[in-house]
C-alpha positions in Angstrom: -100.3 -87.0 -63.0 -103.9 -86.1 -62.4 -104.2 -88.3 -59.4 -100.9 -86.9 -58.1 -102.2 -83.3 -58.5 -105.5 -84.2 -56.7 -103.7 -85.8 -53.8 -101.3 -82.8 -53.5 -104.4 -80.5 -53.6 -105.9 -82.4 -50.7 -102.8 -81.9 -48.5 -100.8 -85.1 -49.2 -97.1 -84.5 -49.2 -94.5 -86.3 -51.4 -93.7 -88.3 -48.3 -97.2 -89.8 -48.6 -97.0 -90.4 -52.4 -95.0 -93.0 -54.2 -95.1 -92.0 -57.9 -94.0 -94.3 -60.7 -94.3 -92.3 -63.9 -93.4 -93.1 -67.5 -92.7 -90.4 -70.0 -90.9 -87.9 -67.7 -88.7 -87.1 -70.7 -91.5 -85.6 -72.6 -90.8 -81.9 -73.2 -94.4 -80.9 -72.5 -96.7 -82.5 -70.0 -99.8 -80.3 -69.7 -102.6 -81.9 -67.8 -104.1 -78.7 -66.6 -104.4 -76.7 -69.8 -104.4 -72.9 -69.6 -102.9 -72.8 -66.1 -99.7 -71.1 -67.4 -97.5 -74.0 -66.4 -95.8 -75.4 -69.5 -94.7 -78.6 -67.9 -96.7 -80.1 -65.0 -93.7 -82.1 -63.9 -92.1 -79.0 -62.5 -91.8 -79.5 -58.7 -93.1 -83.1 -58.9 -91.1 -85.8 -56.9 -91.1 -88.9 -59.1 -89.9 -91.9 -57.2 -89.5 -94.3 -60.2 -89.4 -93.1 -63.8 -89.3 -94.1 -67.4 -87.8 -97.5 -68.2 -87.7 -98.4 -64.4 -91.5 -98.4 -64.5 -92.0 -102.0 -65.4 -93.7 -105.1 -64.1 -90.7 -106.4 -62.2 -90.2 -103.1 -60.3 -94.0 -102.8 -59.7 -94.1 -106.3 -58.2 -91.0 -105.6 -56.1 -92.5 -102.4 -54.6 -95.8 -104.2 -53.7 -94.0 -107.0 -51.9 -94.2 -106.5 -48.2 -91.4 -109.1 -47.6 -88.8 -107.0 -49.4 -87.1 -104.7 -47.0 -87.2 -101.1 -48.3 -90.0 -101.7 -50.7 -92.9 -99.3 -50.8 -95.3 -101.9 -49.3 -92.9 -102.8 -46.5 -93.2 -99.2 -45.2 -97.0 -99.1 -45.0 -98.3 -99.0 -41.5 -101.6 -100.2 -40.0 -103.0 -96.7 -39.7 -102.1 -95.8 -43.3 -104.6 -95.3 -46.1 -103.4 -96.7 -49.4 -104.4 -95.7 -52.9 -103.1 -97.7 -55.8 -103.9 -96.0 -59.1 -102.7 -97.8 -62.2 -102.9 -96.5 -65.8 -101.4 -98.3 -68.8 -102.5 -101.1 -71.1 -104.9 -103.8 -70.3 -105.8 -107.0 -72.1 -108.7 -109.3 -72.6 -106.3 -112.0 -73.6 -106.1 -114.3 -70.7 -103.1 -116.3 -69.7 -103.6 -120.0 -69.9 -104.9 -120.1 -66.3 -107.7 -117.5 -66.9 -106.0 -114.5 -65.3 -106.6 -111.0 -66.6 -103.4 -109.0 -67.2 -102.2 -105.4 -66.8 -99.4 -104.6 -69.3 -96.6 -102.1 -68.7 -95.4 -99.9 -71.5 -91.8 -100.6 -70.7 -92.4 -104.3 -70.7 -93.9 -107.2 -68.8 -97.2 -107.7 -67.2 -98.8 -108.5 -63.9 -101.7 -111.0 -63.8 -104.8 -110.6 -61.6 -103.5 -113.4 -59.3 -100.0 -112.0 -59.0 -101.4 -108.5 -58.1 -104.0 -110.0 -55.7 -101.3 -112.2 -54.0 -99.1 -109.1 -53.3 -101.9 -106.7 -52.2 -103.6 -109.1 -49.9 -100.5 -109.0 -47.7 -100.6 -105.2 -47.2 -101.9 -104.4 -43.7 -103.4 -100.9 -43.7 -106.5 -99.1 -42.4 -108.1 -98.7 -45.9 -107.1 -99.5 -49.4 -108.5 -98.2 -52.7 -107.3 -99.7 -56.0 -108.1 -98.2 -59.4 -107.0 -100.1 -62.5 -107.6 -97.7 -65.3 -107.0 -99.6 -68.5 -108.9 -101.4 -71.2 -110.6 -104.6 -70.0 -109.9 -103.7 -66.3 -113.2 -105.3 -65.3 -111.5 -108.7 -66.0 -109.7 -108.3 -62.8 -112.9 -108.8 -60.9 -113.1 -112.5 -62.0 -116.2 -113.7 -60.1 -115.4 -117.3 -60.7 -112.5 -117.2 -58.2 -112.9 -119.4 -55.1 -113.8 -117.8 -51.8 -110.6 -116.5 -50.1 -109.0 -115.5 -53.3 -111.2 -112.6 -54.4 -110.7 -108.8 -54.2 -113.9 -108.8 -52.2 -112.2 -110.9 -49.5 -109.6 -108.2 -48.6 -110.8 -106.2 -45.6 -111.4 -102.5 -46.1 -110.4 -102.7 -49.8 -112.3 -101.0 -52.5 -111.3 -102.3 -56.0 
């Protein structure tokens, strides 16, 4: 919600924001204490919410080859911000991947995430993975051509 509010404050419209948010059923969401707004979800356009915010849906929306997905609608002149907050893990899968866990179930590995994002063709991309052990996503032992540092105009 904080990132959503910052983007809105800088003039981005809901047409420019794709918000996947868990806990929209909470009676009080107060990220800006003392502003007089009891629930900061008031007026917020949530695209995917609650139990639909899961690994399967996240992977689907980042897949440029799926017609109608979020990623399939990104244009070359767009600037993309992906901000992920949930649970992380330092428990690697058998192949050495770091993982990001969704509260509603499932996970996405570093390689799965990279393989989806590398196909998005846009002007600039900033990815922020805000979770425990998120630094594991920057696995420096990856071969050239399969690292976050190899994606043009991407800040991870």
